A tleap script that builds the chain and sets N, CA, C and O, in Angstrom:
source leaprc.protein.ff14SB
mol = sequence {
  NMET THR SER LEU ARG ARG VAL HIE PRO ALA
  GLU GLN GLU ARG LEU PHE ALA LEU GLY ASP
  ARG THR GLU ALA VAL LEU ARG ALA ALA GLY
  PHE PRO VAL ILE VAL GLU PRO ASP PRO ASP
  ASP HIE ARG ASP ALA GLY GLY ALA VAL ILE
  GLU VAL ASP VAL PHE GLU GLY ALA CYS GLY
  VAL TRP VAL ASP TRP VAL VAL ALA ARG PRO
  TRP ARG ASP GLU ALA PHE ARG LEU LEU VAL
  ALA GLY ASP LYS GLU ASN PRO GLN VAL ARG
  ARG GLN ILE ALA VAL HIE ALA ALA MET ARG
  THR ALA LEU THR ALA VAL LEU THR THR ALA
  GLY LEU THR VAL VAL PRO SER ASP ASP ASP
  MET ARG PRO LEU GLU LEU LYS VAL THR CGLY
}
set mol.1.N position { 55.727 -50.220 9.847 }
set mol.1.CA position { 56.570 -50.050 11.259 }
set mol.1.C position { 58.118 -50.510 11.231 }
set mol.1.O position { 58.455 -51.684 11.388 }
set mol.2.N position { 58.645 -49.887 11.103 }
set mol.2.CA position { 59.714 -50.083 11.598 }
set mol.2.C position { 60.426 -50.835 12.322 }
set mol.2.O position { 60.360 -50.555 13.519 }
set mol.3.N position { 61.306 -51.970 11.965 }
set mol.3.CA position { 61.669 -52.982 12.894 }
set mol.3.C position { 62.752 -52.893 13.401 }
set mol.3.O position { 63.620 -52.861 12.529 }
set mol.4.N position { 63.075 -52.846 14.219 }
set mol.4.CA position { 64.995 -52.933 15.288 }
set mol.4.C position { 65.822 -53.616 14.837 }
set mol.4.O position { 65.485 -54.793 14.709 }
set mol.5.N position { 67.253 -53.240 14.390 }
set mol.5.CA position { 68.485 -53.573 13.602 }
set mol.5.C position { 69.388 -53.486 14.102 }
set mol.5.O position { 69.839 -52.452 14.595 }
set mol.6.N position { 69.930 -54.666 14.101 }
set mol.6.CA position { 71.157 -54.170 15.238 }
set mol.6.C position { 72.267 -54.125 14.617 }
set mol.6.O position { 72.251 -54.465 13.434 }
set mol.7.N position { 73.297 -53.779 15.114 }
set mol.7.CA position { 74.326 -53.107 14.681 }
set mol.7.C position { 75.979 -54.041 13.644 }
set mol.7.O position { 76.777 -54.204 14.567 }
set mol.8.N position { 76.379 -54.371 12.881 }
set mol.8.CA position { 77.538 -55.626 12.965 }
set mol.8.C position { 77.970 -55.832 14.072 }
set mol.8.O position { 78.288 -55.147 15.045 }
set mol.9.N position { 77.934 -57.371 13.682 }
set mol.9.CA position { 78.382 -58.011 14.653 }
set mol.9.C position { 80.001 -57.647 15.216 }
set mol.9.O position { 80.322 -57.999 16.351 }
set mol.10.N position { 80.884 -56.985 14.407 }
set mol.10.CA position { 82.183 -56.751 14.853 }
set mol.10.C position { 82.072 -55.776 16.093 }
set mol.10.O position { 82.612 -55.839 17.198 }
set mol.11.N position { 81.155 -54.811 15.524 }
set mol.11.CA position { 80.742 -53.843 16.445 }
set mol.11.C position { 80.157 -54.391 18.059 }
set mol.11.O position { 80.658 -54.103 19.146 }
set mol.12.N position { 78.786 -55.377 17.760 }
set mol.12.CA position { 78.404 -55.200 19.038 }
set mol.12.C position { 79.077 -56.479 19.197 }
set mol.12.O position { 78.258 -57.293 19.624 }
set mol.13.N position { 80.234 -57.001 19.031 }
set mol.13.CA position { 81.479 -58.017 19.892 }
set mol.13.C position { 82.321 -56.166 20.823 }
set mol.13.O position { 82.632 -55.957 21.995 }
set mol.14.N position { 82.373 -55.479 19.890 }
set mol.14.CA position { 83.161 -54.194 20.834 }
set mol.14.C position { 81.880 -53.792 21.909 }
set mol.14.O position { 81.899 -53.861 23.138 }
set mol.15.N position { 81.036 -53.457 21.230 }
set mol.15.CA position { 80.487 -53.290 22.947 }
set mol.15.C position { 80.418 -54.032 23.824 }
set mol.15.O position { 81.022 -53.637 24.821 }
set mol.16.N position { 79.940 -54.967 23.921 }
set mol.16.CA position { 80.239 -56.187 24.640 }
set mol.16.C position { 81.523 -56.233 25.309 }
set mol.16.O position { 81.520 -56.380 26.531 }
set mol.17.N position { 82.493 -56.142 24.760 }
set mol.17.CA position { 83.679 -55.946 25.607 }
set mol.17.C position { 84.182 -54.873 26.183 }
set mol.17.O position { 85.104 -54.910 26.999 }
set mol.18.N position { 83.392 -53.461 25.647 }
set mol.18.CA position { 83.091 -52.473 26.313 }
set mol.18.C position { 82.849 -52.278 27.633 }
set mol.18.O position { 83.437 -51.781 28.594 }
set mol.19.N position { 81.229 -53.115 27.278 }
set mol.19.CA position { 80.698 -53.070 28.495 }
set mol.19.C position { 81.066 -53.938 29.649 }
set mol.19.O position { 80.847 -53.838 30.856 }
set mol.20.N position { 81.724 -54.864 28.884 }
set mol.20.CA position { 82.279 -55.706 30.439 }
set mol.20.C position { 83.867 -55.141 31.175 }
set mol.20.O position { 84.236 -55.322 32.335 }
set mol.21.N position { 84.692 -54.330 29.923 }
set mol.21.CA position { 85.855 -53.350 31.093 }
set mol.21.C position { 84.550 -52.279 31.489 }
set mol.21.O position { 85.125 -51.618 32.353 }
set mol.22.N position { 83.469 -51.823 31.422 }
set mol.22.CA position { 82.902 -50.883 32.267 }
set mol.22.C position { 82.843 -51.394 33.664 }
set mol.22.O position { 83.398 -50.936 34.663 }
set mol.23.N position { 81.959 -52.571 33.527 }
set mol.23.CA position { 81.833 -53.371 34.697 }
set mol.23.C position { 82.737 -53.428 35.814 }
set mol.23.O position { 82.749 -52.932 36.941 }
set mol.24.N position { 83.697 -54.392 34.974 }
set mol.24.CA position { 85.412 -54.411 35.366 }
set mol.24.C position { 85.515 -52.972 36.705 }
set mol.24.O position { 85.291 -52.995 37.915 }
set mol.25.N position { 86.009 -51.699 35.647 }
set mol.25.CA position { 86.443 -50.874 36.477 }
set mol.25.C position { 85.322 -50.986 38.096 }
set mol.25.O position { 85.697 -51.184 39.251 }
set mol.26.N position { 83.801 -50.755 37.525 }
set mol.26.CA position { 82.814 -50.112 38.291 }
set mol.26.C position { 83.235 -51.024 39.449 }
set mol.26.O position { 83.835 -50.535 40.406 }
set mol.27.N position { 83.001 -52.079 39.408 }
set mol.27.CA position { 83.095 -53.483 40.379 }
set mol.27.C position { 84.683 -53.128 41.440 }
set mol.27.O position { 84.692 -52.918 42.653 }
set mol.28.N position { 85.560 -53.152 40.757 }
set mol.28.CA position { 86.771 -53.179 41.138 }
set mol.28.C position { 87.005 -51.379 41.821 }
set mol.28.O position { 87.944 -51.417 42.616 }
set mol.29.N position { 86.490 -50.101 41.722 }
set mol.29.CA position { 86.122 -49.235 42.361 }
set mol.29.C position { 85.273 -49.597 43.666 }
set mol.29.O position { 85.539 -48.852 44.609 }
set mol.30.N position { 84.311 -50.574 43.933 }
set mol.30.CA position { 83.572 -50.761 45.016 }
set mol.30.C position { 81.825 -50.446 44.952 }
set mol.30.O position { 80.982 -50.500 45.848 }
set mol.31.N position { 81.738 -50.192 43.886 }
set mol.31.CA position { 80.332 -49.434 43.181 }
set mol.31.C position { 79.782 -51.098 42.975 }
set mol.31.O position { 80.285 -52.172 42.645 }
set mol.32.N position { 78.831 -50.732 43.265 }
set mol.32.CA position { 77.233 -51.972 43.409 }
set mol.32.C position { 76.969 -52.033 42.227 }
set mol.32.O position { 77.535 -50.973 41.960 }
set mol.33.N position { 76.403 -52.529 40.793 }
set mol.33.CA position { 76.612 -52.919 39.656 }
set mol.33.C position { 75.800 -53.992 38.739 }
set mol.33.O position { 76.025 -55.157 38.411 }
set mol.34.N position { 74.691 -53.011 38.461 }
set mol.34.CA position { 73.334 -54.010 37.846 }
set mol.34.C position { 73.992 -53.999 36.630 }
set mol.34.O position { 74.559 -52.989 36.214 }
set mol.35.N position { 73.937 -55.724 35.642 }
set mol.35.CA position { 73.639 -55.292 34.463 }
set mol.35.C position { 72.445 -55.596 33.755 }
set mol.35.O position { 72.060 -56.764 33.794 }
set mol.36.N position { 71.861 -54.848 33.185 }
set mol.36.CA position { 70.883 -55.258 32.264 }
set mol.36.C position { 70.924 -56.095 30.622 }
set mol.36.O position { 71.458 -55.401 29.756 }
set mol.37.N position { 70.643 -56.870 30.358 }
set mol.37.CA position { 68.730 -57.356 31.138 }
set mol.37.C position { 69.187 -57.729 32.495 }
set mol.37.O position { 70.361 -58.068 32.647 }
set mol.38.N position { 68.088 -57.688 33.831 }
set mol.38.CA position { 68.373 -58.310 34.967 }
set mol.38.C position { 67.540 -58.767 35.704 }
set mol.38.O position { 66.759 -58.162 36.437 }
set mol.39.N position { 67.681 -59.974 35.526 }
set mol.39.CA position { 66.383 -60.818 35.969 }
set mol.39.C position { 65.601 -60.556 37.181 }
set mol.39.O position { 64.401 -60.457 37.436 }
set mol.40.N position { 67.406 -60.427 38.265 }
set mol.40.CA position { 66.890 -60.901 38.817 }
set mol.40.C position { 66.234 -59.631 40.157 }
set mol.40.O position { 65.768 -59.863 41.273 }
set mol.41.N position { 66.506 -58.066 39.306 }
set mol.41.CA position { 65.449 -57.234 39.632 }
set mol.41.C position { 66.509 -56.622 40.794 }
set mol.41.O position { 65.973 -56.311 41.858 }
set mol.42.N position { 67.801 -56.445 40.697 }
set mol.42.CA position { 68.854 -55.965 41.805 }
set mol.42.C position { 68.433 -54.380 41.866 }
set mol.42.O position { 68.790 -53.705 42.831 }
set mol.43.N position { 67.838 -53.944 41.044 }
set mol.43.CA position { 67.373 -52.407 40.981 }
set mol.43.C position { 66.793 -51.803 42.694 }
set mol.43.O position { 66.876 -50.741 43.311 }
set mol.44.N position { 66.272 -53.010 42.924 }
set mol.44.CA position { 65.636 -52.677 44.319 }
set mol.44.C position { 66.505 -52.072 45.301 }
set mol.44.O position { 66.255 -51.054 45.945 }
set mol.45.N position { 67.786 -52.945 45.375 }
set mol.45.CA position { 68.978 -52.193 46.348 }
set mol.45.C position { 69.592 -51.284 45.864 }
set mol.45.O position { 70.208 -50.601 46.682 }
set mol.46.N position { 69.707 -50.855 44.299 }
set mol.46.CA position { 70.421 -49.511 44.107 }
set mol.46.C position { 71.574 -49.887 43.131 }
set mol.46.O position { 72.112 -50.989 43.024 }
set mol.47.N position { 71.783 -48.999 42.596 }
set mol.47.CA position { 73.644 -49.191 42.240 }
set mol.47.C position { 74.039 -48.412 40.707 }
set mol.47.O position { 73.308 -47.606 40.133 }
set mol.48.N position { 75.229 -48.833 40.286 }
set mol.48.CA position { 75.187 -48.304 38.699 }
set mol.48.C position { 74.760 -49.422 37.922 }
set mol.48.O position { 75.172 -50.578 38.029 }
set mol.49.N position { 73.885 -48.975 37.118 }
set mol.49.CA position { 73.203 -49.487 35.960 }
set mol.49.C position { 73.989 -49.034 34.812 }
set mol.49.O position { 74.310 -47.871 34.567 }
set mol.50.N position { 74.418 -50.681 33.754 }
set mol.50.CA position { 74.982 -50.551 32.648 }
set mol.50.C position { 74.300 -51.401 31.667 }
set mol.50.O position { 73.974 -52.573 31.853 }
set mol.51.N position { 74.130 -50.767 30.701 }
set mol.51.CA position { 73.445 -51.471 29.943 }
set mol.51.C position { 74.048 -51.347 28.057 }
set mol.51.O position { 74.124 -50.383 27.296 }
set mol.52.N position { 74.333 -52.637 27.908 }
set mol.52.CA position { 75.181 -52.313 26.670 }
set mol.52.C position { 73.242 -53.078 24.930 }
set mol.52.O position { 72.500 -54.026 24.677 }
set mol.53.N position { 73.572 -51.815 24.513 }
set mol.53.CA position { 72.537 -51.426 23.723 }
set mol.53.C position { 73.268 -51.655 21.816 }
set mol.53.O position { 74.068 -50.964 21.186 }
set mol.54.N position { 72.649 -52.700 21.510 }
set mol.54.CA position { 73.537 -53.436 20.046 }
set mol.54.C position { 72.616 -52.694 19.137 }
set mol.54.O position { 73.101 -52.820 18.012 }
set mol.55.N position { 71.292 -51.830 19.057 }
set mol.55.CA position { 70.492 -51.777 17.878 }
set mol.55.C position { 71.348 -50.509 17.589 }
set mol.55.O position { 72.113 -49.855 18.297 }
set mol.56.N position { 70.821 -50.359 15.892 }
set mol.56.CA position { 71.056 -49.029 15.200 }
set mol.56.C position { 70.329 -47.755 16.317 }
set mol.56.O position { 69.604 -47.960 17.291 }
set mol.57.N position { 70.652 -46.884 15.955 }
set mol.57.CA position { 70.170 -45.515 16.458 }
set mol.57.C position { 70.737 -45.225 18.166 }
set mol.57.O position { 70.921 -44.102 18.636 }
set mol.58.N position { 70.978 -46.751 19.028 }
set mol.58.CA position { 70.924 -45.491 20.310 }
set mol.58.C position { 71.902 -46.858 20.842 }
set mol.58.O position { 72.079 -47.059 22.043 }
set mol.59.N position { 72.527 -47.792 19.724 }
set mol.59.CA position { 73.869 -48.249 20.527 }
set mol.59.C position { 74.835 -47.475 21.027 }
set mol.59.O position { 75.296 -46.391 20.667 }
set mol.60.N position { 75.118 -48.349 22.095 }
set mol.60.CA position { 76.651 -48.076 22.931 }
set mol.60.C position { 76.279 -48.699 23.989 }
set mol.60.O position { 75.344 -49.498 24.052 }
set mol.61.N position { 77.193 -48.267 25.112 }
set mol.61.CA position { 77.571 -48.213 26.695 }
set mol.61.C position { 76.944 -48.173 27.328 }
set mol.61.O position { 77.598 -48.549 28.301 }
set mol.62.N position { 75.625 -47.915 27.809 }
set mol.62.CA position { 74.846 -46.721 28.939 }
set mol.62.C position { 75.130 -47.107 30.283 }
set mol.62.O position { 74.823 -48.273 30.533 }
set mol.63.N position { 75.662 -46.411 31.275 }
set mol.63.CA position { 76.170 -46.720 32.437 }
set mol.63.C position { 74.690 -45.327 33.476 }
set mol.63.O position { 74.393 -44.135 33.413 }
set mol.64.N position { 74.277 -46.507 34.235 }
set mol.64.CA position { 72.974 -44.763 35.064 }
set mol.64.C position { 73.372 -45.012 36.230 }
set mol.64.O position { 74.248 -45.853 36.428 }
set mol.65.N position { 72.736 -44.251 37.308 }
set mol.65.CA position { 72.959 -44.592 39.201 }
set mol.65.C position { 71.073 -44.234 39.021 }
set mol.65.O position { 70.324 -43.423 38.475 }
set mol.66.N position { 71.005 -45.812 40.145 }
set mol.66.CA position { 69.534 -45.762 40.220 }
set mol.66.C position { 69.937 -45.807 42.093 }
set mol.66.O position { 70.975 -46.297 42.537 }
set mol.67.N position { 68.878 -45.197 42.912 }
set mol.67.CA position { 69.010 -44.947 44.397 }
set mol.67.C position { 68.365 -46.542 44.730 }
set mol.67.O position { 68.212 -47.304 43.775 }
set mol.68.N position { 68.021 -46.965 46.045 }
set mol.68.CA position { 67.756 -47.550 46.346 }
set mol.68.C position { 65.843 -47.587 46.128 }
set mol.68.O position { 65.342 -46.473 46.285 }
set mol.69.N position { 64.805 -48.761 45.790 }
set mol.69.CA position { 63.849 -48.347 45.371 }
set mol.69.C position { 63.020 -47.349 46.590 }
set mol.69.O position { 62.315 -46.394 46.267 }
set mol.70.N position { 63.208 -47.684 47.723 }
set mol.70.CA position { 62.222 -47.234 48.840 }
set mol.70.C position { 62.492 -45.007 48.675 }
set mol.70.O position { 61.669 -44.105 48.832 }
set mol.71.N position { 63.945 -44.964 48.324 }
set mol.71.CA position { 64.054 -43.676 47.836 }
set mol.71.C position { 63.287 -42.774 46.479 }
set mol.71.O position { 62.855 -41.626 46.378 }
set mol.72.N position { 63.394 -44.147 45.381 }
set mol.72.CA position { 62.816 -43.844 43.973 }
set mol.72.C position { 61.436 -43.624 44.033 }
set mol.72.O position { 60.887 -42.620 43.580 }
set mol.73.N position { 60.528 -45.118 44.926 }
set mol.73.CA position { 59.390 -44.194 45.234 }
set mol.73.C position { 58.675 -43.172 45.791 }
set mol.73.O position { 57.665 -42.588 45.400 }
set mol.74.N position { 59.730 -42.977 47.305 }
set mol.74.CA position { 58.661 -41.670 47.545 }
set mol.74.C position { 58.547 -40.092 46.711 }
set mol.74.O position { 57.674 -39.224 46.674 }
set mol.75.N position { 60.054 -40.259 46.022 }
set mol.75.CA position { 60.506 -39.353 45.132 }
set mol.75.C position { 59.481 -39.413 43.724 }
set mol.75.O position { 59.513 -38.383 43.049 }
set mol.76.N position { 58.861 -40.176 43.381 }
set mol.76.CA position { 58.285 -40.516 42.430 }
set mol.76.C position { 56.589 -39.927 42.702 }
set mol.76.O position { 55.889 -39.289 41.915 }
set mol.77.N position { 56.319 -40.314 43.840 }
set mol.77.CA position { 55.182 -40.014 44.715 }
set mol.77.C position { 54.661 -38.659 44.663 }
set mol.77.O position { 53.546 -38.200 44.413 }
set mol.78.N position { 55.887 -38.101 45.000 }
set mol.78.CA position { 56.148 -36.564 45.024 }
set mol.78.C position { 55.733 -36.037 44.409 }
set mol.78.O position { 54.719 -35.345 44.487 }
set mol.79.N position { 56.778 -36.328 43.206 }
set mol.79.CA position { 56.777 -35.693 41.963 }
set mol.79.C position { 55.026 -36.190 41.443 }
set mol.79.O position { 54.291 -35.282 41.053 }
set mol.80.N position { 54.720 -37.006 41.463 }
set mol.80.CA position { 53.570 -37.392 40.994 }
set mol.80.C position { 52.366 -35.829 41.386 }
set mol.80.O position { 51.678 -35.060 40.714 }
set mol.81.N position { 52.659 -36.012 42.715 }
set mol.81.CA position { 51.901 -35.008 43.168 }
set mol.81.C position { 52.287 -33.564 43.200 }
set mol.81.O position { 51.557 -32.850 43.886 }
set mol.82.N position { 53.084 -33.115 42.718 }
set mol.82.CA position { 53.366 -32.253 42.104 }
set mol.82.C position { 54.735 -31.409 42.972 }
set mol.82.O position { 55.469 -30.518 42.545 }
set mol.83.N position { 54.722 -31.976 44.103 }
set mol.83.CA position { 56.203 -31.423 45.070 }
set mol.83.C position { 57.182 -31.654 44.444 }
set mol.83.O position { 57.640 -32.718 44.860 }
set mol.84.N position { 57.992 -31.112 43.383 }
set mol.84.CA position { 59.049 -30.720 42.974 }
set mol.84.C position { 60.001 -30.456 44.248 }
set mol.84.O position { 61.118 -30.887 43.962 }
set mol.85.N position { 59.990 -30.174 44.920 }
set mol.85.CA position { 60.653 -29.112 45.850 }
set mol.85.C position { 61.034 -29.852 47.444 }
set mol.85.O position { 62.036 -29.871 48.159 }
set mol.86.N position { 59.895 -30.322 47.517 }
set mol.86.CA position { 60.081 -31.735 48.192 }
set mol.86.C position { 61.715 -31.608 48.582 }
set mol.86.O position { 62.591 -31.474 47.728 }
set mol.87.N position { 61.915 -31.662 49.761 }
set mol.87.CA position { 62.904 -32.152 50.452 }
set mol.87.C position { 64.266 -33.344 49.654 }
set mol.87.O position { 65.395 -33.336 49.163 }
set mol.88.N position { 62.927 -34.390 50.061 }
set mol.88.CA position { 63.116 -36.432 49.311 }
set mol.88.C position { 63.571 -36.293 47.709 }
set mol.88.O position { 64.369 -37.023 47.120 }
set mol.89.N position { 62.738 -34.996 47.098 }
set mol.89.CA position { 63.236 -35.069 45.874 }
set mol.89.C position { 64.196 -34.536 45.868 }
set mol.89.O position { 64.935 -35.450 45.501 }
set mol.90.N position { 65.197 -33.185 46.081 }
set mol.90.CA position { 66.599 -32.777 45.919 }
set mol.90.C position { 67.206 -33.507 46.588 }
set mol.90.O position { 68.423 -33.442 46.411 }
set mol.91.N position { 66.753 -34.439 47.555 }
set mol.91.CA position { 67.822 -35.262 47.749 }
set mol.91.C position { 67.778 -35.744 46.867 }
set mol.91.O position { 68.540 -34.944 46.324 }
set mol.92.N position { 67.506 -36.567 45.929 }
set mol.92.CA position { 67.282 -37.666 45.204 }
set mol.92.C position { 67.689 -37.071 43.848 }
set mol.92.O position { 67.241 -37.614 42.838 }
set mol.93.N position { 68.145 -36.470 43.782 }
set mol.93.CA position { 68.836 -35.410 42.500 }
set mol.93.C position { 69.677 -35.262 42.612 }
set mol.93.O position { 70.332 -35.135 41.577 }
set mol.94.N position { 70.478 -35.134 44.074 }
set mol.94.CA position { 71.656 -34.026 44.046 }
set mol.94.C position { 72.443 -35.621 44.194 }
set mol.94.O position { 73.648 -35.585 43.942 }
set mol.95.N position { 71.845 -37.065 44.594 }
set mol.95.CA position { 72.690 -37.672 44.767 }
set mol.95.C position { 73.096 -38.397 43.356 }
set mol.95.O position { 74.193 -38.744 42.917 }
set mol.96.N position { 71.613 -38.495 42.760 }
set mol.96.CA position { 72.416 -39.162 41.347 }
set mol.96.C position { 73.243 -38.226 40.170 }
set mol.96.O position { 73.699 -38.683 39.122 }
set mol.97.N position { 73.318 -36.781 40.625 }
set mol.97.CA position { 73.983 -35.698 39.678 }
set mol.97.C position { 75.292 -35.787 40.743 }
set mol.97.O position { 75.964 -34.882 40.250 }
set mol.98.N position { 75.978 -36.208 41.712 }
set mol.98.CA position { 76.984 -36.923 42.520 }
set mol.98.C position { 77.354 -37.565 42.050 }
set mol.98.O position { 78.476 -37.351 41.590 }
set mol.99.N position { 76.587 -39.068 41.756 }
set mol.99.CA position { 76.998 -40.080 41.691 }
set mol.99.C position { 77.552 -40.362 39.734 }
set mol.99.O position { 78.243 -41.194 39.147 }
set mol.100.N position { 76.720 -39.069 39.317 }
set mol.100.CA position { 77.402 -39.472 37.635 }
set mol.100.C position { 78.667 -39.074 37.544 }
set mol.100.O position { 79.534 -39.883 37.213 }
set mol.101.N position { 79.037 -37.451 37.891 }
set mol.101.CA position { 80.667 -37.216 38.719 }
set mol.101.C position { 81.951 -38.227 38.836 }
set mol.101.O position { 82.910 -38.479 38.106 }
set mol.102.N position { 81.469 -38.706 40.190 }
set mol.102.CA position { 81.971 -39.793 40.643 }
set mol.102.C position { 81.991 -40.971 39.382 }
set mol.102.O position { 83.055 -41.219 38.815 }
set mol.103.N position { 81.117 -41.451 39.119 }
set mol.103.CA position { 81.187 -42.660 38.083 }
set mol.103.C position { 82.349 -41.921 36.714 }
set mol.103.O position { 83.479 -42.190 36.308 }
set mol.104.N position { 81.462 -41.065 36.428 }
set mol.104.CA position { 82.746 -40.145 35.466 }
set mol.104.C position { 84.135 -40.108 35.550 }
set mol.104.O position { 84.850 -40.400 34.591 }
set mol.105.N position { 84.567 -39.762 36.652 }
set mol.105.CA position { 85.812 -40.099 37.348 }
set mol.105.C position { 86.473 -41.345 37.261 }
set mol.105.O position { 87.542 -41.541 36.682 }
set mol.106.N position { 85.634 -42.361 37.998 }
set mol.106.CA position { 86.538 -43.563 37.872 }
set mol.106.C position { 86.882 -43.947 36.503 }
set mol.106.O position { 87.949 -44.440 36.138 }
set mol.107.N position { 85.584 -43.590 35.590 }
set mol.107.CA position { 85.685 -44.215 34.503 }
set mol.107.C position { 86.965 -44.183 33.118 }
set mol.107.O position { 87.556 -44.949 32.358 }
set mol.108.N position { 86.844 -42.611 33.489 }
set mol.108.CA position { 88.430 -41.715 32.561 }
set mol.108.C position { 89.052 -42.163 33.416 }
set mol.108.O position { 89.480 -43.219 32.949 }
set mol.109.N position { 89.468 -42.043 34.583 }
set mol.109.CA position { 90.804 -42.253 35.238 }
set mol.109.C position { 91.220 -43.679 34.773 }
set mol.109.O position { 92.379 -44.086 34.691 }
set mol.110.N position { 90.243 -44.277 34.521 }
set mol.110.CA position { 90.664 -45.985 33.813 }
set mol.110.C position { 90.484 -46.007 32.575 }
set mol.110.O position { 90.029 -46.973 31.963 }
set mol.111.N position { 90.935 -44.594 31.928 }
set mol.111.CA position { 90.925 -44.520 30.543 }
set mol.111.C position { 89.740 -45.148 29.500 }
set mol.111.O position { 89.877 -45.600 28.363 }
set mol.112.N position { 88.798 -45.032 30.148 }
set mol.112.CA position { 87.511 -45.200 29.297 }
set mol.112.C position { 86.951 -43.323 28.983 }
set mol.112.O position { 87.351 -42.304 29.547 }
set mol.113.N position { 85.939 -43.484 27.904 }
set mol.113.CA position { 85.884 -42.255 27.551 }
set mol.113.C position { 84.125 -42.365 27.963 }
set mol.113.O position { 83.366 -43.321 28.126 }
set mol.114.N position { 83.990 -41.163 28.015 }
set mol.114.CA position { 82.934 -41.007 29.234 }
set mol.114.C position { 81.801 -39.693 28.629 }
set mol.114.O position { 82.381 -38.620 28.797 }
set mol.115.N position { 80.616 -39.508 28.092 }
set mol.115.CA position { 80.554 -38.764 27.809 }
set mol.115.C position { 78.669 -38.222 28.430 }
set mol.115.O position { 78.139 -39.241 28.873 }
set mol.116.N position { 77.983 -37.359 28.504 }
set mol.116.CA position { 76.959 -37.200 29.131 }
set mol.116.C position { 76.212 -37.569 27.601 }
set mol.116.O position { 76.599 -37.445 26.439 }
set mol.117.N position { 74.928 -38.093 28.237 }
set mol.117.CA position { 74.224 -38.425 26.912 }
set mol.117.C position { 73.331 -37.732 26.058 }
set mol.117.O position { 72.521 -36.944 26.547 }
set mol.118.N position { 73.408 -38.019 24.335 }
set mol.118.CA position { 72.680 -36.508 23.908 }
set mol.118.C position { 71.057 -37.588 23.245 }
set mol.118.O position { 70.364 -37.310 22.267 }
set mol.119.N position { 70.939 -38.457 23.938 }
set mol.119.CA position { 69.635 -39.491 23.568 }
set mol.119.C position { 68.667 -38.800 24.632 }
set mol.119.O position { 68.714 -38.521 25.830 }
set mol.120.N position { 67.694 -38.660 23.493 }
set mol.120.CA position { 66.398 -37.712 24.552 }
set mol.120.C position { 65.527 -38.713 25.410 }
set mol.120.O position { 64.855 -38.278 26.346 }
set mol.121.N position { 65.545 -40.293 25.030 }
set mol.121.CA position { 65.370 -41.183 25.807 }
set mol.121.C position { 66.079 -41.999 27.470 }
set mol.121.O position { 65.902 -42.855 28.337 }
set mol.122.N position { 67.141 -40.659 26.858 }
set mol.122.CA position { 68.438 -41.617 28.062 }
set mol.122.C position { 69.102 -40.077 28.309 }
set mol.122.O position { 70.243 -39.668 28.093 }
set mol.123.N position { 67.917 -39.404 28.847 }
set mol.123.CA position { 68.721 -37.842 29.406 }
set mol.123.C position { 69.995 -37.631 30.737 }
set mol.123.O position { 70.899 -36.796 30.718 }
set mol.124.N position { 69.791 -38.397 31.552 }
set mol.124.CA position { 70.424 -38.378 32.649 }
set mol.124.C position { 71.660 -39.394 32.420 }
set mol.124.O position { 72.688 -39.056 33.006 }
set mol.125.N position { 71.737 -40.758 31.550 }
set mol.125.CA position { 72.657 -41.265 31.804 }
set mol.125.C position { 73.977 -40.775 31.302 }
set mol.125.O position { 74.153 -39.659 30.812 }
set mol.126.N position { 75.191 -41.998 31.516 }
set mol.126.CA position { 76.406 -41.287 30.329 }
set mol.126.C position { 76.116 -42.693 29.412 }
set mol.126.O position { 75.549 -43.785 29.426 }
set mol.127.N position { 77.182 -41.540 28.398 }
set mol.127.CA position { 77.703 -43.391 27.324 }
set mol.127.C position { 79.199 -43.337 27.231 }
set mol.127.O position { 80.049 -42.524 26.870 }
set mol.128.N position { 79.154 -44.506 27.692 }
set mol.128.CA position { 80.868 -45.122 27.851 }
set mol.128.C position { 81.283 -45.121 26.051 }
set mol.128.O position { 80.676 -45.905 25.322 }
set mol.129.N position { 82.037 -44.454 25.636 }
set mol.129.CA position { 82.562 -44.632 24.057 }
set mol.129.C position { 83.501 -45.172 23.629 }
set mol.129.O position { 83.568 -45.447 22.431 }
set mol.130.N position { 84.673 -45.529 24.669 }
set mol.130.CA position { 85.294 -46.350 24.343 }
set mol.130.C position { 86.811 -46.183 25.615 }
set mol.130.O position { 87.754 -46.971 25.557 }
savepdb mol mol.pdb
quit
């Protein structure tokens, strides 16, 4: 079994600083921000989720958008039931796409570089690279 290894301490420091800057930019723009790990489970209300991953392979600053729990739960229930065309599912997909566009615009105009994820474990997230 392979163990997870952290990136070099200097790279960890850079990533945490980049995560802090990403959070500051999004908060200044008025977005609700959830920073992982989130022991208070703010995901119930929804918002921009920021995770700083310092492990080799998937390291980086990751940003995602989550809708409030009732919408997520309903869309999940419908998807599990096979109802992919339900308006609630389509609405959630549309909201997520719009918020990815908005998050990208806000972060890039603040001078940050944002790219779509190339990580199959984070297919809909954004990666802030600098």
